[in-house]
C-alpha positions in Angstrom: 175.5 89.7 78.7 178.5 88.0 79.0 180.3 86.5 82.2 183.9 87.3 82.9 185.0 84.2 82.2 183.5 84.1 78.6 184.9 87.8 77.6 188.5 87.0 78.9 188.5 84.1 76.5 187.6 86.7 73.7 189.9 89.0 74.6 193.2 86.3 75.0 191.7 84.9 71.5 191.8 88.3 69.7 195.2 89.2 71.4 196.4 85.7 69.6 195.2 86.1 66.5 194.8 88.4 63.1 198.1 89.0 61.7 199.9 85.8 61.8 203.5 86.1 62.9 204.3 89.9 62.5 205.5 91.4 65.9 203.6 94.4 67.5 205.3 98.0 67.2 205.2 100.4 70.0 204.0 103.1 68.4 203.6 105.2 71.9 204.8 104.5 75.4 202.5 107.5 77.1 199.4 107.5 79.2 197.6 106.0 76.2 199.8 103.3 75.2 199.7 102.1 71.2 201.0 99.5 69.4 200.2 98.1 65.9 201.3 95.7 63.1 200.3 94.8 59.7 196.9 93.1 58.9 197.8 90.8 56.2 194.3 89.5 55.4 193.6 92.9 54.2 195.9 95.2 51.8 197.0 97.8 53.7 195.5 96.6 56.7 196.5 97.6 60.2 195.7 96.1 63.6 196.0 98.8 66.4 195.9 97.9 70.0 195.5 101.0 72.3 195.5 100.6 76.3 194.9 103.0 79.5 193.0 104.3 82.2 190.3 107.0 82.2 189.2 109.3 84.8 185.6 107.9 84.2 182.7 106.0 85.3 182.0 102.6 84.1 178.3 104.2 83.6 179.3 107.5 81.5 181.8 105.6 79.1 178.8 103.2 77.9 176.7 105.9 77.8 178.8 107.8 75.6 179.7 104.9 73.5 176.1 103.9 73.0 174.9 106.9 71.8 175.7 106.8 68.0 174.3 109.8 66.7 176.3 112.0 69.2 179.4 110.9 67.9 179.6 113.9 65.3 180.1 115.8 68.4 183.4 114.3 70.0 184.6 112.0 68.0 187.4 113.1 65.8 187.0 113.8 62.0 183.2 112.4 62.3 180.9 114.8 60.4 178.2 112.7 60.3 176.9 109.7 62.7 173.6 107.9 62.4 171.9 104.7 63.7 170.3 103.2 61.2 168.2 100.4 62.7 168.4 98.2 65.6 168.4 94.5 64.8 166.6 91.9 67.0 169.5 89.9 68.3 170.7 93.4 70.2 172.8 95.2 67.5 172.7 98.3 66.0 173.5 99.1 62.3 175.4 102.6 62.2 176.8 104.9 59.7 179.8 107.2 60.3 181.4 109.8 57.8 184.6 110.9 57.9 186.4 114.2 57.1 190.2 113.9 57.1 192.7 116.9 55.9 194.1 116.5 52.2 192.6 112.9 51.6 188.6 112.6 50.2 186.5 111.5 52.9 185.9 108.1 54.2 182.7 106.4 55.4 181.6 102.9 56.6 178.7 101.0 58.0 179.2 99.0 60.8 176.8 96.2 63.2 177.6 97.4 66.7 177.2 94.8 69.5 176.7 96.6 73.0 177.7 93.6 75.8 177.1 94.4 79.6 179.6 92.2 81.5 178.0 90.5 84.7 180.0 89.3 87.6 178.7 86.0 89.8 176.3 88.3 92.1 174.2 90.0 88.4 176.0 93.1 88.9 178.2 94.4 85.7 181.4 94.7 86.0 182.9 95.6 82.8 181.7 96.7 79.4 182.2 95.2 76.1 181.3 96.8 72.8 182.7 95.2 69.3 181.9 96.0 65.5 181.9 94.5 62.3 182.0 95.8 58.7 178.5 96.0 56.9 179.0 98.2 53.9 176.5 96.3 52.2 173.6 97.6 54.1 173.9 100.9 52.3 175.0 102.3 49.0 178.1 104.1 48.6 178.3 107.6 48.2 179.4 109.6 45.0 182.9 110.9 46.3 183.3 109.4 49.6 185.9 106.2 49.9 183.9 103.3 51.9 186.0 101.8 54.2 185.1 97.8 54.1 187.1 96.2 56.8 186.7 98.7 59.9 186.4 95.7 62.9 187.2 96.4 66.6 186.1 96.4 70.3 186.7 98.2 73.4 186.8 96.5 76.9 186.0 98.7 80.0 186.9 97.7 83.4 186.3 99.8 86.5 189.5 100.2 88.8 189.3 99.8 92.6 190.9 103.5 93.2 188.6 105.0 90.8 188.4 105.8 86.9 188.4 102.5 84.2 190.8 100.6 82.2 190.3 100.2 78.6 191.4 98.0 75.8 190.6 99.6 72.2 191.4 97.3 69.7 191.0 97.8 65.6 191.3 96.9 62.4 191.2 98.9 59.3 192.2 99.4 56.2 193.0 102.9 54.8 190.7 103.0 51.8 192.2 104.3 48.6 195.5 106.4 48.5 196.9 107.9 51.4 200.8 109.5 51.5 202.9 107.5 53.7 203.7 110.3 56.3 200.0 110.5 56.4 199.2 107.0 57.7 202.1 106.9 60.1 201.3 110.2 61.7 197.4 109.3 61.8 197.8 105.7 63.3 199.3 107.5 66.6 197.2 110.9 66.5 193.9 109.9 65.8 193.8 106.9 68.4 195.1 109.4 70.9 192.2 112.1 69.6 189.5 109.2 69.8 190.1 107.9 73.1 190.1 111.5 74.6 187.3 112.4 72.7 185.5 109.3 74.5 187.0 110.8 78.0 185.6 114.0 77.6 182.0 113.1 76.2 182.0 110.6 79.5 183.0 113.5 81.9 180.3 115.8 80.4 177.8 113.0 80.8 178.8 113.0 84.4 178.6 116.4 84.9 175.6 116.8 83.5 173.8 114.1 85.9 175.4 116.0 88.7 172.7 117.7 91.1 172.5 121.5 90.6 174.8 123.6 93.9 
């Protein structure tokens, strides 16, 4: 578990690094603000930042994002999601397969770390999840394009007036050949669909926990 100060330093460092001098391009200014820029260390790579507020509790959004086996039920394009193993260092090894229209299926293997953030009183005040690629941990599958550079994070903090503020960041390569118009549309639509999927799942978990009337 991390302190608030340590995670704040990490978030600032992520915001400063990665894509060099490239400026952010504002992709959406709606309820979910999205910006992106090229990630030159990876051919065709993009770094994406999404930020907003969700009407859910920290408890429920954390429960949604730590149940990888259920991702296929609420994450967009996900047709297969499996927890492969748990490491002694607290990480999880996960597998995800995506089914997109027009283009070939993609998949990826990730090493995921979940970090509840504690305040000075020892109570949880935020939730941080980050992931890095672990492609070599599982053989590639015929007919599926392996995404090798998927890395990123979620960071959630509760708001005094209710709900949680989130920052969702990731760097990913397209993998294989993708028409330009699909890459552009998918950048916004896929991010929004992912955030809304997490929101819907967290609301369902809250409803399931509510006592029957």
